[in-house]
C-alpha positions, -999 to +999 in steps of 0.1 A: -764-485-211-729-499-210-705-470-220-668-476-225-645-450-215-608-441-219-583-415-208-552-404-220-526-389-194-499-365-186-478-394-173-482-425-151-470-406-120-488-397-088-494-361-100-508-372-132-539-358-150-561-365-178-557-346-211-580-365-234-611-384-228-635-403-252-664-427-244-684-448-270-722-459-260-730-497-267-749-484-297-720-466-311-726-428-302-693-415-291-677-380-278-641-371-273-626-343-257-589-326-252-587-314-218-570-280-211-550-284-176-561-269-146-539-243-136-520-266-106-516-296-134-478-291-140-466-328-144-455-338-180-438-368-190-421-364-224-421-405-224-459-403-223-462-377-249-440-399-274-470-426-270-502-405-273-487-379-294-503-350-277-481-321-269-492-300-238-491-268-264-520-285-281-540-289-248-533-253-240-544-243-270-571-264-282-583-284-250-618-276-236-616-264-199-614-291-174-647-281-157-666-281-190-651-316-196-663-328-163-697-311-165-702-325-199-692-360-184-719-357-158-746-346-180-737-377-209-727-405-184-748-402-151-769-432-149-750-454-174-726-482-168-690-470-173-665-496-184-627-491-189-600-516-195-579-501-168-602-489-142-577-480-114-559-457-136-589-443-156-605-439-122-579-419-111-579-395-139-618-394-136-613-384-099-587-360-105-610-342-132-639-342-111-622-327-079-605-301-099-638-292-112-651-290-078-675-321-081-676-351-059-650-375-070-675-406-070-700-386-090-692-412-116-679-445-113-660-472-136-658-508-135-635-532-155-648-538-193-638-574-189-666-577-164-690-567-188-676-592-214-682-619-189-719-609-181-727-605-221-714-641-225-730-657-193-763-639-202-764-655-239-752-689-226-769-694-193-796-721-198-782-731-231-753-749-222-749-774-191-745-750-162-713-775-152-696-760-185-707-722-183-680-707-164-653-725-185-671-715-215-674-678-207-635-678-197-630-694-231-647-670-251-630-641-233-596-660-237-603-661-276-616-627-280-582-615-262-561-635-285-579-623-316-573-588-309-535-586-306-536-548-320-517-527-299-535-499-283-535-465-302-533-447-271-557-420-281-589-420-260-616-427-287-597-452-308-589-470-275-628-467-260-639-480-296-615-508-289-630-518-259-663-518-274-654-539-301-639-565-280-672-565-258-691-570-292-669-598-302-675-617-271-714-609-269-717-622-307-694-654-300-715-663-269-745-656-289-735-677-320-721-706-293-756-708-276-774-711-310-753-743-320-759-756-282-797-752-291 
């Protein structure tokens, strides 16, 4: 099953670490977790805090231990197709979390959510429109979905993960409607 995942982080620096994670399954089920920093996670950027509005003190008081979050992710997400809008950044923070918990950093892998959008559109349209037009039609649907979704990211993990799922649903549904019109 597809799972749309997002992290918020301490900064965009080399020593940044995850502070919040959320995921939304394609069927709408979801989870979110504040992450208490590991003892050696000290990086903190006030500019990042101004964007996500999660004070470090909140993480220390209410965050779940990083190792518990990592184990929960393994339990809930192993075997699913994990997607992120920024897989290089989110993958960095996922790897940081897994390593800090003593788990193999590639226990879970992310890929770009745009690839899932493209796959959904292709699946709905293949065989329904001329093959010479398929790639261009799929790209057109992705561009239209991106233009229709002009909202700024909330910079909270659950809201942003839901946004990614919603964009995937919009592309999938638009492709299905286009396929029906072509029939």
